[in-house]
Structures are given as C-alpha cells and as structure tokens.
PDB file of N, CA, C, O and CB in Angstrom:
ATOM      1  N   MET A   1      22.879 196.969 172.362  1.00  0.00           N
ATOM      2  CA  MET A   1      23.386 195.785 171.692  1.00  0.00           C
ATOM      3  C   MET A   1      24.851 195.606 172.120  1.00  0.00           C
ATOM      4  O   MET A   1      25.629 196.560 172.097  1.00  0.00           O
ATOM      5  CB  MET A   1      23.247 195.907 170.121  1.00  0.00           C
ATOM      6  N   ASN A   2      25.214 194.397 172.504  1.00  0.00           N
ATOM      7  CA  ASN A   2      26.577 194.169 172.950  1.00  0.00           C
ATOM      8  C   ASN A   2      27.534 194.036 171.764  1.00  0.00           C
ATOM      9  O   ASN A   2      27.116 193.928 170.611  1.00  0.00           O
ATOM     10  CB  ASN A   2      26.642 192.921 173.825  1.00  0.00           C
ATOM     11  N   LYS A   3      28.832 194.047 172.085  1.00  0.00           N
ATOM     12  CA  LYS A   3      29.854 194.078 171.040  1.00  0.00           C
ATOM     13  C   LYS A   3      29.865 192.803 170.204  1.00  0.00           C
ATOM     14  O   LYS A   3      30.111 192.861 168.999  1.00  0.00           O
ATOM     15  CB  LYS A   3      31.221 194.293 171.658  1.00  0.00           C
ATOM     16  N   ALA A   4      29.607 191.665 170.815  1.00  0.00           N
ATOM     17  CA  ALA A   4      29.628 190.404 170.074  1.00  0.00           C
ATOM     18  C   ALA A   4      28.546 190.388 168.992  1.00  0.00           C
ATOM     19  O   ALA A   4      28.778 189.927 167.875  1.00  0.00           O
ATOM     20  CB  ALA A   4      29.437 189.215 171.033  1.00  0.00           C
ATOM     21  N   LYS A   5      27.379 190.891 169.333  1.00  0.00           N
ATOM     22  CA  LYS A   5      26.282 190.937 168.359  1.00  0.00           C
ATOM     23  C   LYS A   5      26.599 191.922 167.235  1.00  0.00           C
ATOM     24  O   LYS A   5      26.289 191.651 166.075  1.00  0.00           O
ATOM     25  CB  LYS A   5      24.959 191.329 169.051  1.00  0.00           C
ATOM     26  N   LYS A   6      27.214 193.064 167.562  1.00  0.00           N
ATOM     27  CA  LYS A   6      27.608 194.035 166.547  1.00  0.00           C
ATOM     28  C   LYS A   6      28.655 193.444 165.606  1.00  0.00           C
ATOM     29  O   LYS A   6      28.595 193.662 164.396  1.00  0.00           O
ATOM     30  CB  LYS A   6      28.149 195.310 167.206  1.00  0.00           C
ATOM     31  N   ILE A   7      29.612 192.696 166.155  1.00  0.00           N
ATOM     32  CA  ILE A   7      30.655 192.081 165.338  1.00  0.00           C
ATOM     33  C   ILE A   7      30.051 191.044 164.400  1.00  0.00           C
ATOM     34  O   ILE A   7      30.429 190.978 163.230  1.00  0.00           O
ATOM     35  CB  ILE A   7      31.731 191.436 166.228  1.00  0.00           C
ATOM     36  N   LYS A   8      29.122 190.238 164.893  1.00  0.00           N
ATOM     37  CA  LYS A   8      28.473 189.232 164.048  1.00  0.00           C
ATOM     38  C   LYS A   8      27.698 189.880 162.905  1.00  0.00           C
ATOM     39  O   LYS A   8      27.791 189.441 161.759  1.00  0.00           O
ATOM     40  CB  LYS A   8      27.535 188.360 164.885  1.00  0.00           C
ATOM     41  N   ILE A   9      26.939 190.918 163.215  1.00  0.00           N
ATOM     42  CA  ILE A   9      26.163 191.604 162.178  1.00  0.00           C
ATOM     43  C   ILE A   9      27.099 192.249 161.166  1.00  0.00           C
ATOM     44  O   ILE A   9      26.852 192.176 159.962  1.00  0.00           O
ATOM     45  CB  ILE A   9      25.232 192.666 162.801  1.00  0.00           C
ATOM     46  N   PHE A  10      28.167 192.879 161.639  1.00  0.00           N
ATOM     47  CA  PHE A  10      29.135 193.509 160.742  1.00  0.00           C
ATOM     48  C   PHE A  10      29.782 192.489 159.816  1.00  0.00           C
ATOM     49  O   PHE A  10      29.903 192.733 158.615  1.00  0.00           O
ATOM     50  CB  PHE A  10      30.209 194.234 161.547  1.00  0.00           C
ATOM     51  N   MET A  11      30.198 191.352 160.359  1.00  0.00           N
ATOM     52  CA  MET A  11      30.855 190.330 159.542  1.00  0.00           C
ATOM     53  C   MET A  11      29.892 189.743 158.507  1.00  0.00           C
ATOM     54  O   MET A  11      30.292 189.478 157.373  1.00  0.00           O
ATOM     55  CB  MET A  11      31.412 189.212 160.435  1.00  0.00           C
ATOM     56  N   ILE A  12      28.637 189.541 158.886  1.00  0.00           N
ATOM     57  CA  ILE A  12      27.653 189.008 157.943  1.00  0.00           C
ATOM     58  C   ILE A  12      27.396 190.002 156.816  1.00  0.00           C
ATOM     59  O   ILE A  12      27.358 189.620 155.647  1.00  0.00           O
ATOM     60  CB  ILE A  12      26.336 188.672 158.667  1.00  0.00           C
ATOM     61  N   LEU A  13      27.220 191.275 157.162  1.00  0.00           N
ATOM     62  CA  LEU A  13      26.953 192.284 156.132  1.00  0.00           C
ATOM     63  C   LEU A  13      28.124 192.441 155.174  1.00  0.00           C
ATOM     64  O   LEU A  13      27.930 192.497 153.960  1.00  0.00           O
ATOM     65  CB  LEU A  13      26.637 193.625 156.778  1.00  0.00           C
ATOM     66  N   VAL A  14      29.337 192.511 155.708  1.00  0.00           N
ATOM     67  CA  VAL A  14      30.512 192.662 154.847  1.00  0.00           C
ATOM     68  C   VAL A  14      30.714 191.403 154.003  1.00  0.00           C
ATOM     69  O   VAL A  14      31.135 191.497 152.850  1.00  0.00           O
ATOM     70  CB  VAL A  14      31.775 192.951 155.693  1.00  0.00           C
ATOM     71  N   GLY A  15      30.421 190.239 154.558  1.00  0.00           N
ATOM     72  CA  GLY A  15      30.534 188.992 153.797  1.00  0.00           C
ATOM     73  C   GLY A  15      29.539 188.936 152.651  1.00  0.00           C
ATOM     74  O   GLY A  15      29.882 188.512 151.547  1.00  0.00           O
ATOM     75  N   VAL A  16      28.316 189.357 152.904  1.00  0.00           N
ATOM     76  CA  VAL A  16      27.299 189.366 151.847  1.00  0.00           C
ATOM     77  C   VAL A  16      27.686 190.344 150.749  1.00  0.00           C
ATOM     78  O   VAL A  16      27.517 190.047 149.567  1.00  0.00           O
ATOM     79  CB  VAL A  16      25.915 189.732 152.421  1.00  0.00           C
ATOM     80  N   ILE A  17      28.202 191.500 151.124  1.00  0.00           N
ATOM     81  CA  ILE A  17      28.631 192.485 150.130  1.00  0.00           C
ATOM     82  C   ILE A  17      29.790 191.938 149.302  1.00  0.00           C
ATOM     83  O   ILE A  17      29.813 192.123 148.085  1.00  0.00           O
ATOM     84  CB  ILE A  17      29.039 193.804 150.816  1.00  0.00           C
ATOM     85  N   ALA A  18      30.752 191.269 149.938  1.00  0.00           N
ATOM     86  CA  ALA A  18      31.884 190.695 149.200  1.00  0.00           C
ATOM     87  C   ALA A  18      31.406 189.614 148.232  1.00  0.00           C
ATOM     88  O   ALA A  18      31.885 189.545 147.100  1.00  0.00           O
ATOM     89  CB  ALA A  18      32.926 190.110 150.177  1.00  0.00           C
ATOM     90  N   VAL A  19      30.483 188.785 148.660  1.00  0.00           N
ATOM     91  CA  VAL A  19      29.952 187.741 147.775  1.00  0.00           C
ATOM     92  C   VAL A  19      29.195 188.363 146.603  1.00  0.00           C
ATOM     93  O   VAL A  19      29.280 187.867 145.480  1.00  0.00           O
ATOM     94  CB  VAL A  19      29.027 186.785 148.559  1.00  0.00           C
ATOM     95  N   MET A  20      28.467 189.428 146.853  1.00  0.00           N
ATOM     96  CA  MET A  20      27.761 190.111 145.763  1.00  0.00           C
ATOM     97  C   MET A  20      28.749 190.693 144.750  1.00  0.00           C
ATOM     98  O   MET A  20      28.503 190.643 143.545  1.00  0.00           O
ATOM     99  CB  MET A  20      26.860 191.228 146.323  1.00  0.00           C
ATOM    100  N   PHE A  21      29.872 191.248 145.236  1.00  0.00           N
ATOM    101  CA  PHE A  21      30.905 191.740 144.327  1.00  0.00           C
ATOM    102  C   PHE A  21      31.469 190.616 143.474  1.00  0.00           C
ATOM    103  O   PHE A  21      31.659 190.787 142.270  1.00  0.00           O
ATOM    104  CB  PHE A  21      32.027 192.412 145.109  1.00  0.00           C
ATOM    105  N   ILE A  22      31.737 189.475 144.083  1.00  0.00           N
ATOM    106  CA  ILE A  22      32.304 188.346 143.337  1.00  0.00           C
ATOM    107  C   ILE A  22      31.311 187.824 142.302  1.00  0.00           C
ATOM    108  O   ILE A  22      31.684 187.572 141.156  1.00  0.00           O
ATOM    109  CB  ILE A  22      32.709 187.212 144.300  1.00  0.00           C
ATOM    110  N   ILE A  23      30.054 187.661 142.698  1.00  0.00           N
ATOM    111  CA  ILE A  23      29.041 187.161 141.762  1.00  0.00           C
ATOM    112  C   ILE A  23      28.838 188.146 140.611  1.00  0.00           C
ATOM    113  O   ILE A  23      28.745 187.744 139.452  1.00  0.00           O
ATOM    114  CB  ILE A  23      27.702 186.913 142.494  1.00  0.00           C
ATOM    115  N   THR A  24      28.770 189.432 140.939  1.00  0.00           N
ATOM    116  CA  THR A  24      28.610 190.441 139.892  1.00  0.00           C
ATOM    117  C   THR A  24      29.802 190.438 138.945  1.00  0.00           C
ATOM    118  O   THR A  24      29.633 190.545 137.731  1.00  0.00           O
ATOM    119  CB  THR A  24      28.433 191.830 140.510  1.00  0.00           C
ATOM    120  N   PHE A  25      30.997 190.318 139.492  1.00  0.00           N
ATOM    121  CA  PHE A  25      32.186 190.274 138.649  1.00  0.00           C
ATOM    122  C   PHE A  25      32.170 189.043 137.752  1.00  0.00           C
ATOM    123  O   PHE A  25      32.520 189.135 136.575  1.00  0.00           O
ATOM    124  CB  PHE A  25      33.451 190.285 139.507  1.00  0.00           C
ATOM    125  N   MET A  26      31.775 187.904 138.284  1.00  0.00           N
ATOM    126  CA  MET A  26      31.717 186.688 137.470  1.00  0.00           C
ATOM    127  C   MET A  26      30.703 186.829 136.328  1.00  0.00           C
ATOM    128  O   MET A  26      30.976 186.411 135.203  1.00  0.00           O
ATOM    129  CB  MET A  26      31.356 185.478 138.349  1.00  0.00           C
ATOM    130  N   ILE A  27      29.548 187.411 136.612  1.00  0.00           N
ATOM    131  CA  ILE A  27      28.542 187.597 135.561  1.00  0.00           C
ATOM    132  C   ILE A  27      29.044 188.580 134.508  1.00  0.00           C
ATOM    133  O   ILE A  27      28.915 188.333 133.309  1.00  0.00           O
ATOM    134  CB  ILE A  27      27.211 188.096 136.165  1.00  0.00           C
ATOM    135  N   LEU A  28      29.620 189.701 134.963  1.00  0.00           N
ATOM    136  CA  LEU A  28      30.155 190.667 134.011  1.00  0.00           C
ATOM    137  C   LEU A  28      31.303 190.084 133.200  1.00  0.00           C
ATOM    138  O   LEU A  28      31.447 190.387 132.016  1.00  0.00           O
ATOM    139  CB  LEU A  28      30.617 191.916 134.736  1.00  0.00           C
ATOM    140  N   ASN A  29      32.110 189.261 133.824  1.00  0.00           N
ATOM    141  CA  ASN A  29      33.218 188.632 133.104  1.00  0.00           C
ATOM    142  C   ASN A  29      32.696 187.687 132.028  1.00  0.00           C
ATOM    143  O   ASN A  29      33.257 187.617 130.935  1.00  0.00           O
ATOM    144  CB  ASN A  29      34.131 187.873 134.079  1.00  0.00           C
ATOM    145  N   HIS A  30      31.651 186.979 132.327  1.00  0.00           N
ATOM    146  CA  HIS A  30      31.111 186.026 131.351  1.00  0.00           C
ATOM    147  C   HIS A  30      30.541 186.733 130.126  1.00  0.00           C
ATOM    148  O   HIS A  30      30.733 186.286 128.995  1.00  0.00           O
ATOM    149  CB  HIS A  30      30.031 185.163 131.999  1.00  0.00           C
ATOM    150  N   TYR A  31      29.837 187.843 130.359  1.00  0.00           N
ATOM    151  CA  TYR A  31      29.148 188.502 129.257  1.00  0.00           C
ATOM    152  C   TYR A  31      29.925 189.667 128.634  1.00  0.00           C
ATOM    153  O   TYR A  31      29.769 189.933 127.442  1.00  0.00           O
ATOM    154  CB  TYR A  31      27.828 188.997 129.735  1.00  0.00           C
ATOM    155  N   ILE A  32      30.758 190.367 129.413  1.00  0.00           N
ATOM    156  CA  ILE A  32      31.391 191.582 128.899  1.00  0.00           C
ATOM    157  C   ILE A  32      32.910 191.464 128.801  1.00  0.00           C
ATOM    158  O   ILE A  32      33.479 191.665 127.728  1.00  0.00           O
ATOM    159  CB  ILE A  32      31.033 192.755 129.780  1.00  0.00           C
ATOM    160  N   PHE A  33      33.573 191.139 129.918  1.00  0.00           N
ATOM    161  CA  PHE A  33      35.033 191.228 129.965  1.00  0.00           C
ATOM    162  C   PHE A  33      35.725 190.084 129.247  1.00  0.00           C
ATOM    163  O   PHE A  33      36.663 190.315 128.483  1.00  0.00           O
ATOM    164  CB  PHE A  33      35.493 191.267 131.390  1.00  0.00           C
ATOM    165  N   ASP A  34      35.292 188.881 129.472  1.00  0.00           N
ATOM    166  CA  ASP A  34      35.885 187.674 128.888  1.00  0.00           C
ATOM    167  C   ASP A  34      37.380 187.561 129.192  1.00  0.00           C
ATOM    168  O   ASP A  34      38.197 187.372 128.291  1.00  0.00           O
ATOM    169  CB  ASP A  34      35.667 187.662 127.381  1.00  0.00           C
ATOM    170  N   LEU A  35      37.722 187.681 130.480  1.00  0.00           N
ATOM    171  CA  LEU A  35      39.111 187.566 130.915  1.00  0.00           C
ATOM    172  C   LEU A  35      39.520 186.102 131.027  1.00  0.00           C
ATOM    173  O   LEU A  35      38.669 185.215 131.092  1.00  0.00           O
ATOM    174  CB  LEU A  35      39.315 188.278 132.259  1.00  0.00           C
ATOM    175  N   LYS A  36      40.821 185.856 131.050  1.00  0.00           N
ATOM    176  CA  LYS A  36      41.320 184.501 131.242  1.00  0.00           C
ATOM    177  C   LYS A  36      41.107 184.075 132.682  1.00  0.00           C
ATOM    178  O   LYS A  36      40.916 184.908 133.568  1.00  0.00           O
ATOM    179  CB  LYS A  36      42.808 184.404 130.864  1.00  0.00           C
ATOM    180  N   PHE A  37      41.141 182.762 132.905  1.00  0.00           N
ATOM    181  CA  PHE A  37      40.842 182.202 134.223  1.00  0.00           C
ATOM    182  C   PHE A  37      41.808 182.702 135.290  1.00  0.00           C
ATOM    183  O   PHE A  37      41.400 182.952 136.425  1.00  0.00           O
ATOM    184  CB  PHE A  37      40.881 180.685 134.166  1.00  0.00           C
ATOM    185  N   VAL A  38      43.075 182.850 134.944  1.00  0.00           N
ATOM    186  CA  VAL A  38      44.077 183.277 135.925  1.00  0.00           C
ATOM    187  C   VAL A  38      43.768 184.685 136.422  1.00  0.00           C
ATOM    188  O   VAL A  38      43.903 184.959 137.614  1.00  0.00           O
ATOM    189  CB  VAL A  38      45.494 183.226 135.315  1.00  0.00           C
ATOM    190  N   TYR A  39      43.360 185.574 135.532  1.00  0.00           N
ATOM    191  CA  TYR A  39      43.020 186.937 135.934  1.00  0.00           C
ATOM    192  C   TYR A  39      41.767 186.962 136.796  1.00  0.00           C
ATOM    193  O   TYR A  39      41.695 187.698 137.780  1.00  0.00           O
ATOM    194  CB  TYR A  39      42.826 187.821 134.706  1.00  0.00           C
ATOM    195  N   VAL A  40      40.793 186.165 136.428  1.00  0.00           N
ATOM    196  CA  VAL A  40      39.561 186.096 137.216  1.00  0.00           C
ATOM    197  C   VAL A  40      39.862 185.569 138.612  1.00  0.00           C
ATOM    198  O   VAL A  40      39.351 186.099 139.599  1.00  0.00           O
ATOM    199  CB  VAL A  40      38.512 185.202 136.518  1.00  0.00           C
ATOM    200  N   LEU A  41      40.677 184.544 138.702  1.00  0.00           N
ATOM    201  CA  LEU A  41      41.052 183.986 140.002  1.00  0.00           C
ATOM    202  C   LEU A  41      41.802 185.018 140.832  1.00  0.00           C
ATOM    203  O   LEU A  41      41.567 185.137 142.035  1.00  0.00           O
ATOM    204  CB  LEU A  41      41.911 182.724 139.823  1.00  0.00           C
ATOM    205  N   GLY A  42      42.695 185.759 140.206  1.00  0.00           N
ATOM    206  CA  GLY A  42      43.445 186.798 140.917  1.00  0.00           C
ATOM    207  C   GLY A  42      42.551 187.895 141.441  1.00  0.00           C
ATOM    208  O   GLY A  42      42.726 188.347 142.573  1.00  0.00           O
ATOM    209  N   ILE A  43      41.603 188.332 140.647  1.00  0.00           N
ATOM    210  CA  ILE A  43      40.693 189.392 141.081  1.00  0.00           C
ATOM    211  C   ILE A  43      39.792 188.897 142.209  1.00  0.00           C
ATOM    212  O   ILE A  43      39.522 189.641 143.152  1.00  0.00           O
ATOM    213  CB  ILE A  43      39.842 189.892 139.899  1.00  0.00           C
ATOM    214  N   CYS A  44      39.325 187.655 142.125  1.00  0.00           N
ATOM    215  CA  CYS A  44      38.493 187.093 143.203  1.00  0.00           C
ATOM    216  C   CYS A  44      39.296 186.953 144.493  1.00  0.00           C
ATOM    217  O   CYS A  44      38.777 187.223 145.577  1.00  0.00           O
ATOM    218  CB  CYS A  44      37.920 185.719 142.786  1.00  0.00           C
ATOM    219  N   LEU A  45      40.535 186.540 144.389  1.00  0.00           N
ATOM    220  CA  LEU A  45      41.390 186.454 145.579  1.00  0.00           C
ATOM    221  C   LEU A  45      41.658 187.840 146.157  1.00  0.00           C
ATOM    222  O   LEU A  45      41.730 187.998 147.376  1.00  0.00           O
ATOM    223  CB  LEU A  45      42.721 185.757 145.239  1.00  0.00           C
ATOM    224  N   LEU A  46      41.807 188.841 145.301  1.00  0.00           N
ATOM    225  CA  LEU A  46      41.984 190.210 145.768  1.00  0.00           C
ATOM    226  C   LEU A  46      40.743 190.685 146.521  1.00  0.00           C
ATOM    227  O   LEU A  46      40.865 191.344 147.553  1.00  0.00           O
ATOM    228  CB  LEU A  46      42.284 191.146 144.586  1.00  0.00           C
ATOM    229  N   ILE A  47      39.573 190.364 146.027  1.00  0.00           N
ATOM    230  CA  ILE A  47      38.331 190.731 146.719  1.00  0.00           C
ATOM    231  C   ILE A  47      38.260 190.043 148.082  1.00  0.00           C
ATOM    232  O   ILE A  47      37.841 190.657 149.063  1.00  0.00           O
ATOM    233  CB  ILE A  47      37.097 190.353 145.861  1.00  0.00           C
ATOM    234  N   LEU A  48      38.664 188.774 148.150  1.00  0.00           N
ATOM    235  CA  LEU A  48      38.650 188.054 149.431  1.00  0.00           C
ATOM    236  C   LEU A  48      39.662 188.635 150.414  1.00  0.00           C
ATOM    237  O   LEU A  48      39.373 188.725 151.607  1.00  0.00           O
ATOM    238  CB  LEU A  48      38.941 186.569 149.208  1.00  0.00           C
ATOM    239  N   VAL A  49      40.832 189.026 149.941  1.00  0.00           N
ATOM    240  CA  VAL A  49      41.830 189.646 150.814  1.00  0.00           C
ATOM    241  C   VAL A  49      41.321 190.983 151.333  1.00  0.00           C
ATOM    242  O   VAL A  49      41.490 191.297 152.511  1.00  0.00           O
ATOM    243  CB  VAL A  49      43.164 189.836 150.068  1.00  0.00           C
ATOM    244  N   LEU A  50      40.701 191.771 150.462  1.00  0.00           N
ATOM    245  CA  LEU A  50      40.109 193.037 150.912  1.00  0.00           C
ATOM    246  C   LEU A  50      39.000 192.807 151.936  1.00  0.00           C
ATOM    247  O   LEU A  50      38.845 193.587 152.876  1.00  0.00           O
ATOM    248  CB  LEU A  50      39.557 193.817 149.716  1.00  0.00           C
ATOM    249  N   TRP A  51      38.224 191.726 151.749  1.00  0.00           N
ATOM    250  CA  TRP A  51      37.174 191.386 152.704  1.00  0.00           C
ATOM    251  C   TRP A  51      37.778 191.077 154.077  1.00  0.00           C
ATOM    252  O   TRP A  51      37.247 191.506 155.101  1.00  0.00           O
ATOM    253  CB  TRP A  51      36.351 190.184 152.195  1.00  0.00           C
ATOM    254  N   ILE A  52      38.873 190.344 154.095  1.00  0.00           N
ATOM    255  CA  ILE A  52      39.536 190.012 155.359  1.00  0.00           C
ATOM    256  C   ILE A  52      40.082 191.270 156.024  1.00  0.00           C
ATOM    257  O   ILE A  52      39.947 191.437 157.236  1.00  0.00           O
ATOM    258  CB  ILE A  52      40.673 188.999 155.126  1.00  0.00           C
ATOM    259  N   ILE A  53      40.694 192.151 155.246  1.00  0.00           N
ATOM    260  CA  ILE A  53      41.247 193.387 155.805  1.00  0.00           C
ATOM    261  C   ILE A  53      40.135 194.278 156.359  1.00  0.00           C
ATOM    262  O   ILE A  53      40.277 194.841 157.444  1.00  0.00           O
ATOM    263  CB  ILE A  53      42.054 194.149 154.735  1.00  0.00           C
ATOM    264  N   ILE A  54      39.032 194.408 155.625  1.00  0.00           N
ATOM    265  CA  ILE A  54      37.910 195.228 156.096  1.00  0.00           C
ATOM    266  C   ILE A  54      37.310 194.635 157.369  1.00  0.00           C
ATOM    267  O   ILE A  54      36.949 195.379 158.281  1.00  0.00           O
ATOM    268  CB  ILE A  54      36.827 195.347 155.001  1.00  0.00           C
ATOM    269  N   ASN A  55      37.199 193.305 157.445  1.00  0.00           N
ATOM    270  CA  ASN A  55      36.708 192.671 158.672  1.00  0.00           C
ATOM    271  C   ASN A  55      37.635 192.963 159.839  1.00  0.00           C
ATOM    272  O   ASN A  55      37.167 193.296 160.927  1.00  0.00           O
ATOM    273  CB  ASN A  55      36.569 191.156 158.478  1.00  0.00           C
ATOM    274  N   TYR A  56      38.928 192.845 159.635  1.00  0.00           N
ATOM    275  CA  TYR A  56      39.897 193.078 160.706  1.00  0.00           C
ATOM    276  C   TYR A  56      39.805 194.514 161.213  1.00  0.00           C
ATOM    277  O   TYR A  56      39.753 194.752 162.420  1.00  0.00           O
ATOM    278  CB  TYR A  56      41.325 192.777 160.217  1.00  0.00           C
ATOM    279  N   ILE A  57      39.786 195.474 160.280  1.00  0.00           N
ATOM    280  CA  ILE A  57      39.722 196.882 160.676  1.00  0.00           C
ATOM    281  C   ILE A  57      38.399 197.187 161.372  1.00  0.00           C
ATOM    282  O   ILE A  57      38.384 197.884 162.388  1.00  0.00           O
ATOM    283  CB  ILE A  57      39.900 197.797 159.450  1.00  0.00           C
ATOM    284  N   GLY A  58      37.296 196.680 160.845  1.00  0.00           N
ATOM    285  CA  GLY A  58      35.988 196.920 161.455  1.00  0.00           C
ATOM    286  C   GLY A  58      35.870 196.321 162.846  1.00  0.00           C
ATOM    287  O   GLY A  58      35.318 196.951 163.748  1.00  0.00           O
ATOM    288  N   ILE A  59      36.379 195.121 163.026  1.00  0.00           N
ATOM    289  CA  ILE A  59      36.324 194.483 164.345  1.00  0.00           C
ATOM    290  C   ILE A  59      37.180 195.249 165.345  1.00  0.00           C
ATOM    291  O   ILE A  59      36.779 195.430 166.494  1.00  0.00           O
ATOM    292  CB  ILE A  59      36.790 193.018 164.259  1.00  0.00           C
ATOM    293  N   ARG A  60      38.361 195.700 164.915  1.00  0.00           N
ATOM    294  CA  ARG A  60      39.208 196.494 165.811  1.00  0.00           C
ATOM    295  C   ARG A  60      38.509 197.783 166.217  1.00  0.00           C
ATOM    296  O   ARG A  60      38.621 198.203 167.369  1.00  0.00           O
ATOM    297  CB  ARG A  60      40.553 196.814 165.140  1.00  0.00           C
ATOM    298  N   ILE A  61      37.783 198.424 165.289  1.00  0.00           N
ATOM    299  CA  ILE A  61      37.075 199.660 165.617  1.00  0.00           C
ATOM    300  C   ILE A  61      35.929 199.361 166.573  1.00  0.00           C
ATOM    301  O   ILE A  61      35.722 200.110 167.528  1.00  0.00           O
ATOM    302  CB  ILE A  61      36.546 200.347 164.337  1.00  0.00           C
ATOM    303  N   ILE A  62      35.189 198.302 166.346  1.00  0.00           N
ATOM    304  CA  ILE A  62      34.066 197.959 167.222  1.00  0.00           C
ATOM    305  C   ILE A  62      34.562 197.622 168.614  1.00  0.00           C
ATOM    306  O   ILE A  62      33.948 198.028 169.600  1.00  0.00           O
ATOM    307  CB  ILE A  62      33.266 196.782 166.648  1.00  0.00           C
ATOM    308  N   ILE A  63      35.659 196.891 168.716  1.00  0.00           N
ATOM    309  CA  ILE A  63      36.184 196.510 170.028  1.00  0.00           C
ATOM    310  C   ILE A  63      36.718 197.720 170.775  1.00  0.00           C
ATOM    311  O   ILE A  63      36.567 197.805 171.994  1.00  0.00           O
ATOM    312  CB  ILE A  63      37.285 195.460 169.881  1.00  0.00           C
ATOM    313  N   SER A  64      37.344 198.666 170.063  1.00  0.00           N
ATOM    314  CA  SER A  64      37.961 199.808 170.748  1.00  0.00           C
ATOM    315  C   SER A  64      36.949 200.836 171.237  1.00  0.00           C
ATOM    316  O   SER A  64      37.255 201.618 172.137  1.00  0.00           O
ATOM    317  CB  SER A  64      38.942 200.481 169.828  1.00  0.00           C
ATOM    318  N   ARG A  65      35.744 200.849 170.659  1.00  0.00           N
ATOM    319  CA  ARG A  65      34.716 201.784 171.125  1.00  0.00           C
ATOM    320  C   ARG A  65      34.136 201.354 172.451  1.00  0.00           C
ATOM    321  O   ARG A  65      34.087 200.167 172.773  1.00  0.00           O
ATOM    322  CB  ARG A  65      33.607 201.912 170.098  1.00  0.00           C
ATOM    323  N   LYS A  66      33.694 202.345 173.222  1.00  0.00           N
ATOM    324  CA  LYS A  66      33.122 202.035 174.526  1.00  0.00           C
ATOM    325  C   LYS A  66      31.634 201.940 174.450  1.00  0.00           C
ATOM    326  O   LYS A  66      30.980 201.684 175.460  1.00  0.00           O
ATOM    327  CB  LYS A  66      33.516 203.065 175.544  1.00  0.00           C
TER     328      LYS A  66
END
C-alpha cells in the first residue's frame, strides 16, 4: 500500500474517532454533566485541536517511514 493511501486511511480513522468523542461528550453532557454552552464549546474545540495535532504527527510519521 502506498503512502497516500495510508495517509487517507489514517485521517479517516482518526476523524471518525474524534467525531465519536464529540458525539459521546454531547450525549453525556445532555444527560449527566449539564455544562454551560461556553464550556461545551471549549471542550469540543479542544478535541478538534487534538485531532489536528494527532493528524499532523501521524502524517509526519507515515511520510518519514520507508
């Protein structure tokens, strides 16, 4: 499998996992946590920033391997 295909699969998998974290957090917030909107928005933005960082690190590792 070439590097481009590995990068696409990696980005899709990490994206799906990040979306699952956000959806799970939203459901838990609605039923259990009951946080204010600003906190929920901050946590969702933090998850998105972590998703971007994980994508960057993963792509750099995939590209650097032979």
